[in-house]
Biotite code that builds the C-alpha atoms (Angstrom):
import biotite.structure as struc

atoms = struc.array([
    struc.Atom([-3.568, 13.622, 6.744], chain_id="A", res_id=1, res_name="MET", atom_name="CA", element="C"),
    struc.Atom([-0.678, 11.759, 7.317], chain_id="A", res_id=2, res_name="GLN", atom_name="CA", element="C"),
    struc.Atom([-0.083, 7.732, 6.999], chain_id="A", res_id=3, res_name="ILE", atom_name="CA", element="C"),
    struc.Atom([3.049, 5.608, 7.449], chain_id="A", res_id=4, res_name="LEU", atom_name="CA", element="C"),
    struc.Atom([3.784, 3.788, 4.097], chain_id="A", res_id=5, res_name="TRP", atom_name="CA", element="C"),
    struc.Atom([5.837, 0.600, 3.995], chain_id="A", res_id=6, res_name="ILE", atom_name="CA", element="C"),
    struc.Atom([6.663, -0.562, 0.713], chain_id="A", res_id=7, res_name="ASN", atom_name="CA", element="C"),
    struc.Atom([8.222, -3.968, 0.649], chain_id="A", res_id=8, res_name="ASN", atom_name="CA", element="C"),
    struc.Atom([8.621, -3.985, -3.062], chain_id="A", res_id=9, res_name="ASP", atom_name="CA", element="C"),
    struc.Atom([12.502, -4.281, -4.321], chain_id="A", res_id=10, res_name="GLY", atom_name="CA", element="C"),
    struc.Atom([14.929, -2.825, -1.630], chain_id="A", res_id=11, res_name="ALA", atom_name="CA", element="C"),
    struc.Atom([11.780, -1.848, 0.344], chain_id="A", res_id=12, res_name="GLY", atom_name="CA", element="C"),
    struc.Atom([11.414, 1.517, 2.402], chain_id="A", res_id=13, res_name="PHE", atom_name="CA", element="C"),
    struc.Atom([9.347, 3.261, 4.884], chain_id="A", res_id=14, res_name="ALA", atom_name="CA", element="C"),
    struc.Atom([8.133, 6.873, 5.017], chain_id="A", res_id=15, res_name="ASP", atom_name="CA", element="C"),
    struc.Atom([5.414, 9.104, 6.097], chain_id="A", res_id=16, res_name="TYR", atom_name="CA", element="C"),
    struc.Atom([3.138, 10.298, 3.133], chain_id="A", res_id=17, res_name="VAL", atom_name="CA", element="C"),
    struc.Atom([0.326, 12.770, 2.920], chain_id="A", res_id=18, res_name="ASP", atom_name="CA", element="C"),
    struc.Atom([-2.968, 11.530, 1.449], chain_id="A", res_id=19, res_name="VAL", atom_name="CA", element="C"),
    struc.Atom([-6.131, 13.406, 0.893], chain_id="A", res_id=20, res_name="ALA", atom_name="CA", element="C"),
    struc.Atom([-8.919, 12.614, 3.203], chain_id="A", res_id=21, res_name="GLU", atom_name="CA", element="C"),
    struc.Atom([-11.209, 10.106, 1.746], chain_id="A", res_id=22, res_name="GLY", atom_name="CA", element="C"),
    struc.Atom([-8.522, 8.193, 0.016], chain_id="A", res_id=23, res_name="THR", atom_name="CA", element="C"),
    struc.Atom([-9.256, 4.505, -0.680], chain_id="A", res_id=24, res_name="THR", atom_name="CA", element="C"),
    struc.Atom([-6.597, 1.944, -0.439], chain_id="A", res_id=25, res_name="VAL", atom_name="CA", element="C"),
    struc.Atom([-7.131, 1.305, -4.056], chain_id="A", res_id=26, res_name="GLU", atom_name="CA", element="C"),
    struc.Atom([-6.634, 5.136, -5.039], chain_id="A", res_id=27, res_name="ALA", atom_name="CA", element="C"),
    struc.Atom([-3.306, 4.972, -2.840], chain_id="A", res_id=28, res_name="PHE", atom_name="CA", element="C"),
    struc.Atom([-1.949, 2.050, -4.765], chain_id="A", res_id=29, res_name="PHE", atom_name="CA", element="C"),
    struc.Atom([-2.865, 3.419, -8.146], chain_id="A", res_id=30, res_name="ALA", atom_name="CA", element="C"),
    struc.Atom([-1.047, 6.673, -7.191], chain_id="A", res_id=31, res_name="LYS", atom_name="CA", element="C"),
    struc.Atom([1.976, 5.282, -5.196], chain_id="A", res_id=32, res_name="HIS", atom_name="CA", element="C"),
    struc.Atom([2.671, 1.959, -7.657], chain_id="A", res_id=33, res_name="MET", atom_name="CA", element="C"),
    struc.Atom([1.387, 3.372, -11.158], chain_id="A", res_id=34, res_name="PRO", atom_name="CA", element="C"),
    struc.Atom([1.370, 0.762, -13.763], chain_id="A", res_id=35, res_name="GLY", atom_name="CA", element="C"),
    struc.Atom([1.457, -2.318, -11.223], chain_id="A", res_id=36, res_name="LEU", atom_name="CA", element="C"),
    struc.Atom([-1.570, -4.524, -10.767], chain_id="A", res_id=37, res_name="ASP", atom_name="CA", element="C"),
    struc.Atom([-2.787, -4.738, -7.172], chain_id="A", res_id=38, res_name="ALA", atom_name="CA", element="C"),
    struc.Atom([-3.418, -8.182, -7.281], chain_id="A", res_id=39, res_name="LYS", atom_name="CA", element="C"),
    struc.Atom([0.109, -9.084, -7.323], chain_id="A", res_id=40, res_name="ASP", atom_name="CA", element="C"),
    struc.Atom([0.297, -7.576, -3.670], chain_id="A", res_id=41, res_name="TYR", atom_name="CA", element="C"),
    struc.Atom([-0.794, -8.222, -0.253], chain_id="A", res_id=42, res_name="LEU", atom_name="CA", element="C"),
    struc.Atom([-1.830, -4.848, 0.871], chain_id="A", res_id=43, res_name="ILE", atom_name="CA", element="C"),
    struc.Atom([-2.433, -4.468, 4.779], chain_id="A", res_id=44, res_name="ARG", atom_name="CA", element="C"),
    struc.Atom([-3.381, -1.541, 6.782], chain_id="A", res_id=45, res_name="VAL", atom_name="CA", element="C"),
    struc.Atom([-2.630, -1.558, 10.328], chain_id="A", res_id=46, res_name="ASN", atom_name="CA", element="C"),
    struc.Atom([-1.214, -5.143, 9.815], chain_id="A", res_id=47, res_name="ARG", atom_name="CA", element="C"),
    struc.Atom([-5.109, -6.326, 8.627], chain_id="A", res_id=48, res_name="GLN", atom_name="CA", element="C"),
    struc.Atom([-5.529, -7.503, 4.920], chain_id="A", res_id=49, res_name="PRO", atom_name="CA", element="C"),
    struc.Atom([-8.173, -5.149, 3.589], chain_id="A", res_id=50, res_name="VAL", atom_name="CA", element="C"),
    struc.Atom([-10.655, -4.561, 0.778], chain_id="A", res_id=51, res_name="ALA", atom_name="CA", element="C"),
    struc.Atom([-9.631, -2.145, -2.048], chain_id="A", res_id=52, res_name="ALA", atom_name="CA", element="C"),
    struc.Atom([-12.511, 0.023, -0.791], chain_id="A", res_id=53, res_name="ASP", atom_name="CA", element="C"),
    struc.Atom([-11.121, 0.501, 2.569], chain_id="A", res_id=54, res_name="GLN", atom_name="CA", element="C"),
    struc.Atom([-10.728, 4.481, 3.510], chain_id="A", res_id=55, res_name="VAL", atom_name="CA", element="C"),
    struc.Atom([-7.601, 5.347, 4.915], chain_id="A", res_id=56, res_name="LEU", atom_name="CA", element="C"),
    struc.Atom([-7.485, 7.405, 8.083], chain_id="A", res_id=57, res_name="THR", atom_name="CA", element="C"),
    struc.Atom([-4.936, 9.581, 9.728], chain_id="A", res_id=58, res_name="GLU", atom_name="CA", element="C"),
    struc.Atom([-2.081, 7.518, 11.575], chain_id="A", res_id=59, res_name="GLY", atom_name="CA", element="C"),
    struc.Atom([-2.912, 4.503, 9.300], chain_id="A", res_id=60, res_name="ASP", atom_name="CA", element="C"),
    struc.Atom([0.004, 2.167, 8.618], chain_id="A", res_id=61, res_name="ARG", atom_name="CA", element="C"),
    struc.Atom([-0.106, 0.784, 4.789], chain_id="A", res_id=62, res_name="VAL", atom_name="CA", element="C"),
    struc.Atom([2.006, -2.200, 4.129], chain_id="A", res_id=63, res_name="THR", atom_name="CA", element="C"),
    struc.Atom([2.367, -3.042, 0.386], chain_id="A", res_id=64, res_name="ILE", atom_name="CA", element="C"),
    struc.Atom([4.124, -6.574, -0.243], chain_id="A", res_id=65, res_name="THR", atom_name="CA", element="C"),
    struc.Atom([4.642, -8.610, -3.555], chain_id="A", res_id=66, res_name="PRO", atom_name="CA", element="C"),
    struc.Atom([3.213, -11.843, -3.592], chain_id="A", res_id=67, res_name="THR", atom_name="CA", element="C"),
    struc.Atom([5.400, -12.646, -6.546], chain_id="A", res_id=68, res_name="LYS", atom_name="CA", element="C"),
    struc.Atom([9.012, -12.543, -6.348], chain_id="A", res_id=69, res_name="ILE", atom_name="CA", element="C"),
    struc.Atom([10.551, -11.759, -9.813], chain_id="A", res_id=70, res_name="GLU", atom_name="CA", element="C"),
    struc.Atom([13.195, -14.528, -10.516], chain_id="A", res_id=71, res_name="GLY", atom_name="CA", element="C"),
    struc.Atom([11.671, -16.937, -8.090], chain_id="A", res_id=72, res_name="ALA", atom_name="CA", element="C"),
    struc.Atom([10.886, -20.434, -8.980], chain_id="A", res_id=73, res_name="ILE", atom_name="CA", element="C"),
])
């Protein structure tokens, strides 16, 4: 299935990506943001903050935004 992924980390980008049926937000983050800690990001699905165990569905819009900006005071 396809979802829209909006990554606001760094320069940011948006793209449609394929994910497997039953993929959770936690699994999506782990695959697409390896080595990073989800607690440092605000993760929304369809503009709403969600729990890590939220299952993604066809057409969802996933937004990942850092809560800490490197170099900011």
